[in-house]
N, C-alpha and C positions, 0 to 999 in steps of 0.2 A: 504493500500499499504506499502510495507517495507520501501520506501524511506521517507515516512512521519516520521519515527523515527529518521531521521537524523537531529541532530540540525542545526539551521540556521547558516550561515556563519557569522563569527565574523565581525562586521561592521567596526572595527578599522583597518585602513590602515597598510599595512605591512612596516615596517621600512627600507626595502630595495627591490632590485629586487628579485622576486621569484628564479631565477636560483641560485643566490648566496646562499640562504638559502639551496637549494637543495644540491649544492656542499659541503657547510660546514656541513650539516647533514651527508652525506656519508663519509666525511673525519673524522669527530669526532666519528662517529659510528665505523669506522674501528679501530681507536686507542683505543676505548673502548673494542671492541670485542678481540683485541690482549690480553689485560689483563683478559678479562673474560674467554677466552680459556686457558690461563695460569692458572687460578684458578681452573677451572672445570676439564680440562685435568690433570693437576698436581696432583689434589687431587684423581682423580680415579686412577692414576698410583701409588700414594703413597699407596692407599688401595690395589692395586692389587701387590704391591712390595712384599708382604709376600710369593708370589708364584714365585719369580724369583731367589730363591737360593742365590747365592753368590752375594754381592753388593746391597741386598734388603734394609738393614738399611741405607746405603749411599743414595740409591734412595728416600727413605721415608724421610730422614732428608732434603734432598735437597728441595723437593717441600713443606714440612712444613714450612721451613725457607723462601722460596721465597713467600709463601702465607702471610707471616707476612706484606709484603708491597704490593704485586699484589692485594690482596683483596681490600685494601684502594684505590689504583689507579684505579681498575675497578670501584668502586663506584664513585669516583671523576670525571674520564673522562666519566661517564654515564650521568652526568648532562647536559652537552652540546648538545648531541643529543636528549635528552629528551625535551630540551627547543625547538630545531628546529622542532621536529615533532609536538610541540604544537603550534608552528606559522603555519606551513604548513597544518598539519592534525589533530588538536587538537580535532575537533568535532567528528571525528572518533575514534581516539585512545583513549580519555578519556571516551567516551561512552562505549567502549569495557572493559575499567577497572572497570567502574561502575557495568556492567552486572555480572562481577565475582569478586565483591568487596572483599569478604572474603578471596578469594585466593590471590588477589592482596596485600591486607594488610597483609595477613599471610606470604607473601614472605619476609617482614621486620623481622618477628620473626624467620623464617628460616635462614635468612642472619645473624642475631644477634648470634643464636646459632651456627652457623657454624663457625663464626668468633672467638668466644671463645673458641670453641672445638680446633681450630687450635693452639691456645696458650697453651691449656691443653697438646696437643700432642707435641708441641715444648719443653715444660718444661720436659715432662716425657722422650722424646729422649735424651735431655742434661743430664738428671739424669741417663741415661743407662737403663732405663725401657722400657717396650713394649708400642706400641701406636697404635696397629692395629685396635682394636675395636673402638678407638675414631676417628681415620682417616676414618673408614667406616661409621660411623654415619655422619660425616662431608660431605663425598662424596654423601651419600643419601640426606642430606638437599641441596646441590648445584644441584643435579639431579632434585630435585622436583622444586627448583627455575627456572631451565632451562625449565621444563615442563610448568610452569605458563607463562613464557616469551612467549614461543611458542604459547600457547593458546591464549594470548591477542593479539599477533601480527597476528595470523590467524583471530580472531574474527573481528578485526577492519578493516580487508579488506573485509568483507562481511556482509553489512548491511542488507541483506536479511535474514539472520540467527538470527538477534537480538531478534524478537519477540518469537521465540522458545526458545532461551537461557533465556530470561527474565522469561518465565514460567517454565523452566526445567534447571536450570544452568549446570547439567552434559551434557547437549547437546552440550556445548562448545567443548567437546572432540570427537564429532561425526564427525569431518570434516576428511575426507579420507586421506588428505595430513598431517594430524598431526602426525602420526607415522614416515613417511620417512623424514619429516622436522625435527622433534625432533632428530631422529637418525643422520641426516646429521650433525646437530649442534654438538652432541656428539662425533661422529666420528672425526670431524674436531679438536676439542679440544684435543682429545687424540693423533692425529697425531701431532699436534703442541707441546704438552707436551713432547711426545717422542722424537722429534728432539731437544727440549731444552735440555733434560737430556743427550743425546748423545753429543751435543755440549759442554755442561758444563764439562762432563767427560774427553772429549778430551783436553779441556783447562787446567783442573786440572792435568792431566797426563804430559801435556807439561811443567807445572810449578813444576814439582817434587812430584806430588801426588802419592798415592800408586797404581802402575800399574794394579795389579790385580782388585782391587775394581773398578777403574776407567774403566777398560775394561768390567767387569761385568754390571756396570751401563750403559755404552754406548750400549752394546748389547742388553740390555733390553730395552732401548730407541728406538733403531732402529727396533727391533722385533715389539714393540707396534706401532710404526708410520707406519711400513709396513702393518700390519694386519689392523689397523685402515684406512689407504688410500685405501686398497683393498675393504673394506666394504662400504667405503664412496662412491667410484666410482659407486658400484653396486646400493647402496641406492639412488644415485643421479639420475640414469635412473628411478628408481622406482618413485622418487618425481616428475620427469618431467611428467611421464605417469599418474601420480595421479592428476595433476593440472586440474582444470575445463577446459572443451573442449574450451570454448570461449577465456579463458586466454591464453591457449596453442597456439590456432591458431594465436591470435594477436601478441603473442610473436615471433612466428616464421615469421609471415609476416612482421615484422618490419625491417627486413633486417639486414645489418652488424651492425647497432647500437646496437641490442641485441644479435645477434649471434656471434658477435667477442668477446665480454667478455665471453660469455659461452664457445666458442671453445677454448679460451686461457685458461680457468679454467680447462676444460677436459684434454687438452694437458699437462698443468702442472701437473695434477694428474697422468697421464700415465708416463710422464717423471720421476716423483717422484718416482714411483714404481720402474721403471728401475733402478735409482740410488740406492734406498734402497735394492733392491735385489742384487746389485753388491758390497755391503759392507760385507766383511767377518771379517775384523778386523778393527773397527772403529778407534783405535788409530793409525794405521799405514796408515789410509786412510781419514786423517783429511780434505782434500779438499773436498772430497764427503760428508763428514757429513755436512761441511759449506753449500755445495750446496743444501742438504736436506732442511736446515733451510731457505735458500733463496727461494726454490720453495714453501715451506709451505706458506710463506708470500705472494708471488705472487698469489698463488691460493685463499688465503683467500681474497686479495684485489678485484680480478676480481669477485668473488662469492658475495661480499658485493655490488658490482654494480649491478650484475644480480638480486640480491634479491630486490634492490630499484627499478629496472626496472619493475619486476613483480608486485610490489606494485601498480605502475601506471596503468597497465593493469587491475588489479582486480577492482580498484576503477573508471575505466574510465567511466562507466555508472552513477555511483553515483555522480560523479563531473562534468558530462556534463552541459555545460552552465554556470560553476562556474566562476564568474567575481570578482577579487579582486583589491582592489584599493591599490596604492603604494604611500607612503609619506616618501621619503628617510630621514633618521636621521644619517648622515654621521658621526657626533661626536661620539655618543655611539657605532656605528658600528666600527668605527676605534679604539676606546678604547678596545672593545672586542678582535678584531683580534690581537691587540698589546699585550694584556694580554694573550691570548692564545697561540701566539708564543713564548712569554716568559716562559710560564709554560711548553710547550713542551720542549724547551731548557734546562729548569731546570731539568725536569724529565729525559731527556737523560743524563745530566751531572752526576745526582745522580746515575742512573743505571750504568753508566761506572765506577764511583768511587767505587760503591759497588761491581763490578765484579772484579775490578783491586786491590783494597786496601786489604792488608792482616794484620792482627794483628802482632805485633813485638814479638819476643820471650818472653813468660812469660805474654804477654798482653792478657786480655780476649777479645773475639770477641764481637762485639756490637750485 
């Protein structure tokens, strides 16, 4: 029986109510995925910027500089959701990582290589040299990391596939939802990075930056976001239809609880397309550019919720009859929440200062 491969439930009681860990899991994962999308989408656009003509060096430089801190923040803010999934679904998630252990551990190698390649690209660009090949390899590393993450996340949802994957590890890629789910993730990252590039270009132009370069970078970002959003909407329907029949039926029958976030996400995507299509001169339509960034964030937030809900339907049979004990530890929990809020505040403050601060004349940029 496939379910016999599922490790026993950890007898240690939960240190707080299950619903709290679910909420914190979704919240921290959303923060993590914002930085992940910035890194993945930004690196892909930096690699593609060589095809953008005017403004391509500014676009590439922007994302290479952003990656200097975004990679670190993506890793740091990935710790909390990893801890919460360990508390709630550790026996499923870590079994999946063991089944594809070499790929999971290899992800650390890919991450290290990409991290250092970003600094190579950064120093080359500051020296006035080209960095196209370096950024392309960096992007390939992040795409491979994304593929590993999607594989593990799909595998932990389906204990029935574990025996086959244990015998043939490449069977981990045979899930029919792998391709649309992977593409959905990549397109979302590109759309967000495009919106970020356009928003930064508009701000730079408003603060006296070169209008020509800023307009070229903004237009490149808007085009990238438009194409990525269009492809993501089409891919989203492919992903829905590729879901296992029992999962899709359960999802649809759950009513407003599941259909409302999905509907909001689809509507945000459609509205995003309308707004993007209406931008002809980003510098003169700064309000629309800001609206694009806001809609991207809204779409990401509700899709994170939908992703979490789908996980519950996937694992409903495997977790049937699961009973956990709760022994609240309010002190450590309060300490975690306090430190978490403090870190979020400090991160926001640092990002705002980084966006607003400019070196004085003759002063070297940090």
